[in-house]
C-alpha positions as CSV (number, residue, x, y, z in Angstrom):
1,M,28.7,16.4,5.7
2,G,26.8,17.4,2.6
3,R,25.5,20.9,2.7
4,A,21.9,21.7,3.4
5,F,20.0,22.6,0.3
6,E,16.9,24.5,-0.7
7,S,15.2,25.8,-3.8
8,H,13.5,29.1,-3.0
9,R,11.1,27.4,-0.6
10,A,9.2,25.9,-3.5
11,R,5.7,24.9,-2.8
12,L,4.4,21.4,-3.6
13,S,1.8,22.8,-6.0
14,I,4.4,24.5,-8.2
15,S,5.8,21.5,-10.1
16,L,4.8,17.9,-10.7
17,P,7.1,15.1,-11.8
18,T,8.3,14.8,-15.4
19,R,7.1,11.9,-17.5
20,E,10.4,10.1,-16.8
21,E,10.0,10.7,-13.1
22,Y,6.5,9.2,-13.1
23,R,7.9,6.2,-15.0
24,T,10.5,5.8,-12.2
25,L,7.8,6.1,-9.6
26,F,5.6,3.4,-11.2
27,G,8.7,1.3,-11.8
28,L,9.3,1.2,-8.1
29,A,5.8,1.2,-6.8
30,V,4.3,-1.7,-8.9
31,P,7.0,-4.3,-7.9
32,V,6.6,-3.3,-4.2
33,V,2.8,-3.8,-4.5
34,I,3.5,-7.3,-6.1
35,V,5.8,-8.1,-3.2
36,Q,3.3,-7.0,-0.6
37,L,0.5,-9.0,-2.2
38,G,2.8,-12.0,-2.4
39,M,3.6,-11.8,1.3
40,M,-0.1,-11.4,2.1
41,L,-0.9,-14.4,-0.1
42,M,1.3,-16.6,2.0
43,G,-0.9,-15.8,5.0
44,V,-4.0,-16.4,3.0
45,V,-2.7,-19.9,1.9
46,D,-1.9,-20.8,5.5
47,T,-5.4,-19.8,6.6
48,I,-7.1,-21.7,3.8
49,M,-5.2,-24.9,4.4
50,V,-5.5,-24.8,8.2
51,G,-9.2,-24.1,7.8
52,H,-9.6,-27.6,6.3
53,L,-8.8,-29.1,9.8
54,N,-11.5,-27.5,11.9
55,A,-12.7,-24.1,13.2
56,A,-10.6,-24.3,16.4
57,A,-7.4,-24.7,14.3
58,L,-8.4,-21.7,12.1
59,A,-9.1,-19.5,15.1
60,A,-5.9,-20.6,16.9
61,V,-3.7,-19.8,13.9
62,A,-5.4,-16.4,13.5
63,L,-4.8,-15.6,17.2
64,A,-1.2,-16.8,17.0
65,N,-0.4,-14.7,13.9
66,L,-1.9,-11.6,15.7
67,Y,0.4,-12.2,18.6
68,F,3.4,-12.8,16.3
69,F,3.0,-9.5,14.4
70,C,2.3,-7.5,17.6
71,I,5.8,-8.6,18.7
72,A,7.5,-8.4,15.2
73,V,6.2,-4.9,14.4
74,F,9.0,-3.1,16.2
75,G,11.7,-5.0,14.4
76,M,9.9,-4.3,11.1
77,G,9.9,-0.6,11.9
78,A,13.5,-0.5,13.1
79,V,14.9,-1.9,9.8
80,M,12.8,0.6,7.8
81,A,15.4,3.2,9.0
82,L,17.2,1.8,6.0
83,D,14.8,3.6,3.7
84,P,16.3,7.1,4.3
85,L,19.8,5.9,5.1
86,V,20.4,3.7,2.0
87,S,18.4,5.8,-0.4
88,Q,20.1,9.0,0.7
89,A,23.5,7.3,0.4
90,V,22.6,6.1,-3.1
91,G,21.6,9.6,-4.1
92,A,24.9,11.0,-2.8
93,G,26.9,8.2,-4.5
94,D,28.3,7.2,-1.1
95,E,29.1,3.5,-1.6
96,A,30.7,3.2,1.8
97,G,27.6,4.7,3.4
98,I,25.4,2.2,1.7
99,A,27.6,-0.7,3.0
100,R,27.6,0.6,6.5
101,S,23.9,1.1,6.5
102,V,23.2,-2.5,5.3
103,Q,25.6,-4.0,7.8
104,R,24.1,-2.0,10.6
105,G,20.7,-3.2,9.4
106,L,21.8,-6.8,9.9
107,I,23.3,-6.0,13.3
108,T,20.0,-4.4,14.3
109,A,18.1,-7.4,13.1
110,F,20.1,-9.7,15.3
111,I,19.8,-7.4,18.3
112,L,16.0,-7.2,18.0
113,A,15.5,-10.8,17.1
114,V,16.7,-12.0,20.5
115,P,14.2,-10.2,22.8
116,S,11.5,-10.6,20.1
117,T,11.9,-14.3,20.1
118,G,11.9,-14.3,23.9
119,L,8.6,-12.5,24.0
120,L,7.1,-15.0,21.6
121,L,7.9,-17.8,24.0
122,L,5.7,-16.0,26.6
123,V,2.6,-16.4,24.5
124,R,0.7,-18.8,26.8
125,P,0.7,-16.6,30.0
126,F,-0.1,-13.6,27.8
127,L,-3.1,-15.3,26.1
128,E,-4.3,-16.5,29.5
129,L,-4.0,-13.0,30.9
130,L,-6.2,-11.7,28.0
131,G,-8.8,-14.3,28.8
132,Q,-8.7,-16.0,25.4
133,P,-10.7,-19.2,24.9
134,A,-9.1,-22.1,26.8
135,E,-9.4,-24.5,23.8
136,L,-7.4,-22.2,21.6
137,I,-4.5,-21.4,23.9
138,P,-2.6,-24.7,23.5
139,L,-2.9,-24.7,19.8
140,A,-1.9,-21.1,19.5
141,T,1.0,-21.7,21.9
142,R,2.2,-24.6,19.8
143,F,2.0,-22.6,16.6
144,I,4.1,-19.7,18.2
145,Y,6.7,-22.1,19.6
146,V,7.3,-23.6,16.2
147,T,7.4,-20.2,14.4
148,A,9.7,-18.5,17.0
149,P,12.9,-19.7,15.1
150,G,11.5,-17.8,12.1
151,M,11.7,-14.4,13.7
152,L,15.4,-13.8,12.8
153,P,15.0,-14.6,9.1
154,F,11.8,-12.6,9.0
155,I,13.6,-9.4,10.1
156,V,16.7,-10.1,8.0
157,F,14.6,-10.6,4.9
158,L,13.2,-7.1,5.6
159,V,16.7,-5.7,5.8
160,F,17.5,-7.2,2.4
161,R,14.2,-6.1,1.0
162,Q,14.5,-2.4,2.1
163,T,18.1,-2.3,0.8
164,L,17.1,-3.6,-2.6
165,Q,14.2,-1.2,-2.8
166,A,16.5,1.7,-2.1
167,L,18.9,0.4,-4.8
168,H,16.0,0.1,-7.3
169,R,16.6,-3.6,-7.6
170,L,13.2,-5.2,-7.0
171,A,13.2,-8.1,-9.6
172,P,15.0,-10.5,-7.2
173,I,12.5,-9.9,-4.5
174,I,9.6,-10.6,-6.8
175,V,11.1,-13.8,-8.0
176,I,11.7,-15.0,-4.5
177,I,8.3,-14.1,-3.2
178,L,6.6,-16.0,-6.1
179,V,8.8,-19.1,-5.5
180,A,8.3,-18.8,-1.7
181,N,4.5,-18.9,-2.1
182,L,4.8,-22.2,-4.0
183,V,7.2,-23.6,-1.4
184,N,5.0,-22.5,1.5
185,A,1.9,-24.1,-0.1
186,A,3.7,-27.3,-0.7
187,L,5.1,-27.4,2.8
188,N,1.7,-26.7,4.3
189,W,0.3,-29.6,2.3
190,V,3.1,-31.9,3.5
191,F,3.2,-31.1,7.2
192,I,-0.4,-30.2,8.0
193,F,-1.9,-33.3,6.4
194,G,1.1,-35.7,6.6
195,R,1.9,-36.2,2.9
196,L,5.0,-37.8,1.4
197,G,5.7,-39.8,4.5
198,A,5.7,-36.9,6.9
199,P,3.7,-37.0,10.1
200,A,0.4,-35.1,10.1
201,L,1.2,-32.2,12.4
202,G,-1.9,-30.1,12.0
203,V,-1.5,-26.6,13.3
204,A,2.2,-27.2,14.2
205,G,2.7,-28.3,10.6
206,S,1.5,-25.0,9.3
207,A,3.8,-23.3,11.7
208,L,6.7,-25.4,10.5
209,A,5.9,-24.6,6.9
210,T,5.9,-20.9,7.8
211,T,9.3,-21.1,9.6
212,L,11.0,-23.1,6.8
213,S,9.5,-20.7,4.2
214,R,11.0,-17.7,6.0
215,W,14.4,-19.3,6.1
216,F,14.1,-20.2,2.5
217,M,13.2,-16.6,1.5
218,V,16.1,-14.9,3.2
219,I,18.7,-17.5,2.0
220,A,17.3,-17.6,-1.5
221,L,17.2,-13.8,-1.7
222,L,20.8,-13.5,-0.5
223,I,21.8,-15.9,-3.3
224,V,19.8,-14.4,-6.1
225,A,20.6,-10.8,-5.2
226,W,24.3,-11.5,-4.2
227,K,25.4,-9.2,-7.1
228,D,23.8,-6.3,-5.3
229,L,24.1,-7.4,-1.6
230,G,27.5,-9.1,-1.6
231,P,29.6,-6.0,-2.2
232,R,27.8,-4.3,0.6
233,L,28.4,-7.2,3.0
234,I,32.0,-8.1,2.2
235,P,34.3,-6.8,3.4
236,W,32.7,-6.1,6.7
237,Q,33.5,-2.6,8.0
238,R,34.6,-2.2,11.6
239,E,32.8,1.1,11.7
240,S,29.5,-0.8,11.3
241,F,29.8,-1.9,15.0
242,Q,30.1,1.7,16.2
243,A,27.7,1.9,19.2
244,G,26.7,5.5,18.8
245,A,25.8,5.0,15.1
246,L,23.7,1.9,16.0
247,R,21.9,3.8,18.7
248,R,21.1,6.6,16.3
249,M,19.9,4.1,13.7
250,L,17.5,2.6,16.3
251,R,16.3,6.1,17.3
252,L,15.5,6.6,13.6
253,G,13.8,3.2,13.2
254,L,12.0,2.4,16.4
255,P,9.6,5.3,16.0
256,I,8.4,3.7,12.8
257,G,7.8,0.5,14.7
258,A,5.8,2.4,17.3
259,Q,3.7,4.1,14.6
260,M,3.1,0.7,13.0
261,F,2.1,-0.8,16.4
262,F,-0.4,2.0,17.1
263,E,-2.0,1.4,13.7
264,Y,-1.9,-2.4,14.0
265,G,-3.2,-2.2,17.6
266,I,-6.3,-0.1,16.8
267,F,-7.5,-2.5,14.1
268,G,-6.9,-5.4,16.5
269,L,-8.9,-3.7,19.3
270,V,-11.8,-2.7,17.0
271,G,-11.9,-6.4,15.8
272,T,-12.1,-7.5,19.4
273,L,-15.0,-5.0,20.0
274,M,-16.7,-6.4,16.9
275,G,-16.5,-9.8,18.4
276,R,-18.3,-8.5,21.5
277,I,-21.2,-7.3,19.3
278,G,-21.6,-10.8,17.7
279,T,-20.5,-13.2,15.0
280,L,-22.4,-11.5,12.3
281,A,-20.7,-8.2,13.1
282,M,-17.3,-9.9,13.0
283,A,-18.0,-11.5,9.6
284,G,-19.1,-8.2,8.0
285,H,-16.1,-6.4,9.6
286,Q,-13.7,-9.0,8.2
287,I,-15.0,-8.6,4.7
288,A,-14.7,-4.8,4.8
289,L,-11.3,-5.0,6.4
290,N,-10.0,-7.6,3.9
291,L,-11.1,-5.4,1.0
292,S,-9.4,-2.4,2.6
293,S,-6.2,-4.3,3.2
294,L,-6.1,-5.5,-0.5
295,I,-6.3,-2.0,-2.0
296,F,-4.1,-0.6,0.7
297,M,-1.2,-2.5,-0.9
298,V,-1.2,0.1,-3.7
299,P,-0.6,3.3,-1.7
300,L,1.7,1.3,0.5
301,G,3.8,0.6,-2.6
302,V,3.6,4.2,-3.7
303,G,4.7,5.3,-0.2
304,A,7.7,2.9,-0.3
305,A,8.6,4.3,-3.7
306,A,8.2,7.8,-2.4
307,A,10.6,7.1,0.5
308,V,13.2,5.8,-2.0
309,L,12.8,8.7,-4.5
310,V,12.6,11.5,-1.9
311,G,15.6,10.0,0.0
312,G,17.6,9.7,-3.2
313,A,16.9,13.3,-4.1
314,V,17.9,14.4,-0.6
315,G,21.1,12.5,-0.9
316,A,21.8,14.1,-4.3
317,E,21.0,17.5,-2.8
318,D,18.2,18.1,-5.4
319,A,15.4,19.9,-3.5
320,D,13.2,20.3,-6.5
321,R,13.3,16.6,-7.4
322,A,12.4,15.7,-3.8
323,R,9.4,18.0,-4.0
324,R,8.3,16.7,-7.4
325,A,8.5,13.2,-6.1
326,T,6.4,14.1,-3.1
327,A,3.7,15.8,-5.2
328,G,3.6,13.0,-7.7
329,S,3.4,10.3,-5.1
330,L,0.6,12.0,-3.3
331,L,-1.3,12.5,-6.6
332,V,-0.9,8.9,-7.7
333,G,-1.9,7.5,-4.3
334,S,-4.9,9.7,-3.9
335,V,-6.2,9.2,-7.5
336,F,-6.0,5.4,-7.1
337,M,-7.7,5.4,-3.7
338,A,-10.4,7.7,-4.9
339,G,-11.2,5.3,-7.8
340,A,-11.2,2.4,-5.4
341,A,-13.4,4.3,-3.0
342,A,-16.0,4.9,-5.8
343,V,-16.2,1.2,-6.4
344,F,-16.7,0.5,-2.7
345,V,-19.4,3.2,-2.3
346,F,-21.4,2.3,-5.4
347,A,-20.9,-1.5,-5.5
348,P,-20.7,-2.8,-1.9
349,V,-23.1,-5.7,-2.4
350,A,-21.3,-7.0,-5.4
351,L,-18.0,-6.9,-3.5
352,A,-19.5,-8.7,-0.5
353,R,-20.8,-11.5,-2.7
354,F,-17.2,-12.4,-3.6
355,Y,-16.9,-13.5,0.1
356,T,-20.2,-15.0,0.9
357,A,-23.7,-15.9,-0.3
358,D,-25.2,-15.4,3.2
359,R,-27.7,-12.5,2.8
360,S,-27.5,-11.5,6.5
361,V,-23.7,-11.2,6.3
362,I,-24.0,-9.3,3.0
363,D,-26.4,-6.9,4.7
364,M,-24.0,-6.4,7.6
365,A,-21.0,-5.9,5.3
366,R,-22.7,-3.4,2.9
367,P,-22.6,-0.3,5.0
368,L,-19.1,-1.2,6.3
369,I,-17.8,-1.5,2.8
370,V,-19.2,2.0,2.0
371,L,-17.4,3.3,5.0
372,A,-14.2,1.4,4.0
373,G,-14.4,3.4,0.7
374,I,-14.4,6.7,2.6
375,F,-11.7,5.3,4.9
376,A,-9.6,4.3,1.9
377,I,-9.0,7.9,0.7
378,F,-7.5,8.9,4.0
379,D,-5.6,5.6,4.3
380,G,-3.9,6.2,1.0
381,L,-2.9,9.7,1.8
382,Q,-1.4,8.8,5.2
383,A,0.5,5.9,3.7
384,V,2.1,8.0,1.0
385,A,2.8,10.9,3.4
386,M,4.4,8.5,5.8
387,G,6.7,7.3,3.0
388,V,7.7,10.8,2.1
389,L,8.5,11.7,5.7
390,R,10.5,8.4,6.1
391,G,12.5,9.4,3.0
392,I,13.5,12.6,4.6
393,G,14.3,10.8,7.9
394,D,11.4,12.4,9.8
395,T,10.2,9.5,11.9
396,R,9.5,10.9,15.4
397,A,6.7,13.4,14.6
398,P,4.6,10.8,12.8
399,V,4.5,8.7,16.0
400,A,2.8,11.4,17.9
401,I,0.5,12.2,15.0
402,C,-0.6,8.6,14.8
403,L,-1.0,8.2,18.5
404,V,-3.3,11.2,18.7
405,G,-5.2,10.4,15.5
406,Y,-5.7,6.7,16.2
407,W,-6.0,6.5,19.9
408,F,-7.2,10.0,21.1
409,V,-9.6,10.6,18.3
410,G,-10.4,7.3,16.5
411,M,-10.7,4.9,19.4
412,P,-13.0,7.1,21.6
413,T,-15.1,8.0,18.6
414,S,-15.5,4.3,17.8
415,V,-16.6,3.5,21.4
416,I,-19.0,6.4,21.7
417,L,-20.7,5.8,18.3
418,G,-20.5,2.1,18.4
419,F,-21.9,1.5,21.9
420,Q,-23.1,4.7,23.6
421,A,-24.9,6.0,20.5
422,G,-26.0,2.4,19.6
423,L,-24.7,2.5,16.0
424,G,-22.9,-0.9,16.5
425,P,-20.4,-1.9,13.8
426,V,-21.1,1.2,11.7
427,G,-20.2,3.4,14.6
428,L,-17.0,1.5,15.2
429,W,-16.0,2.0,11.6
430,W,-16.9,5.7,11.7
431,G,-14.4,6.0,14.5
432,L,-11.7,4.4,12.3
433,V,-12.6,6.9,9.5
434,A,-12.4,9.9,11.9
435,G,-9.1,8.8,13.4
436,L,-7.5,8.2,10.0
437,A,-8.9,11.5,8.6
438,V,-7.2,13.4,11.4
439,T,-4.0,11.4,11.0
440,A,-3.8,11.9,7.3
441,G,-4.6,15.6,7.5
442,V,-1.9,16.4,10.1
443,L,0.6,14.2,8.2
444,L,0.0,16.2,5.0
445,V,0.5,19.4,6.9
446,R,3.7,18.0,8.3
447,V,4.9,17.1,4.8
448,R,4.1,20.6,3.5
449,I,6.1,22.1,6.4
450,R,9.1,19.9,5.9
451,M,9.1,20.4,2.2
452,R,9.3,24.2,2.7
453,R,12.4,23.8,4.9
454,A,15.9,23.0,3.9
455,L,16.3,19.3,3.2
456,E,19.4,17.7,4.6
457,R,20.9,14.2,4.5
458,I,21.0,12.1,7.7
459,H,24.4,11.2,9.0
460,I,24.4,8.7,11.8
461,D,28.2,8.2,11.8
462,H,29.1,11.8,12.7
463,P,25.9,13.7,13.5
464,E,26.0,17.4,13.3
465,P,25.8,19.2,16.6
466,V,22.3,20.3,17.6
467,V,22.0,24.1,17.1
């Protein structure tokens, strides 16, 4: 195993990245942002096209997608274990380690796709248990049944994406995402409305377009990126099936899934509470949340780049480079989000008008957009900090931090301010701000502590004995 390494317990404030290191950071972060926006755009296109059917179809697809991602999020997190494993192996020049990690990522994808697909098929009783509108349940169920075969390619695509990110090979992903958006839009047009001789399937047609697009993405990415993926997939290594290593990989990845579930869950619950207040509150909330989601793609990209750069430095046993990458990523993420926050705070009405001309909705959205600006700063910091910790391989502590911040601070604050104090939607958003502020603050402390310690490559094949 590579030796532990340290550099005089350097503090993050001592050194920032060099110009070349900033160039590398941006070179990784910008393509990741484009990919994330491309994946988001696919959902936007689905929503727009289904919305041309009727309100019930639109609501059913939204409900079905919420259920799908609640199930898929653990698989998404599990394969993100590839961030530290592959990037550290790249930094160490360990080609065999890269191959084993990718192959185990695929095995993990198949293992998780089976129960995840099974849970998707339980959508009807689950929605009935939650008391969802009776007219939406059949449509949402039909959508999920048709998208269920897309769970496996969805997770496998993420395996390939995380691998290529760690290899600094993002161009193939961008190409495939752009083409996949065109394919998805065309398939929606064909199957929703019955074009080119196909039957008009409505909601089921949108689901079919989604499933086919996911299969297209994973197959096309494998073909386009074969030069990078092929040597890591063939020949298949027998060690990749080692049960102990697979368990350790899951122990590394599943906490990321849990953290993502906690974050995804609190926004879903706050959305449900907004619905209890009224349609106007939900409309204003959706505008503020959509704006937040769009700008969040940037720190998410910076966080992904940080995971790769920090992981690569750990693998190369270069402590100073890991710390410089951490400081630079946090600086870039916070500066961008501070700028975005200023726009949110000083121009909320102009932003709301991009979504609606309804004055009552604009008035509702205005204070929420201002709060979204405050929220954005903490959101950016936590996203980058999470990426740094993922690059080190520190995935368990962030789960506890997010659980406390989101659910023990944020959720109670939302309920107290929103309902007991009578602040309504504004109170619910203040709870989100409070929860995220605590989460971001503690994560930054965690980053500082970990960066002061010796940094060591993760070995899941032959782990070091616990001292």
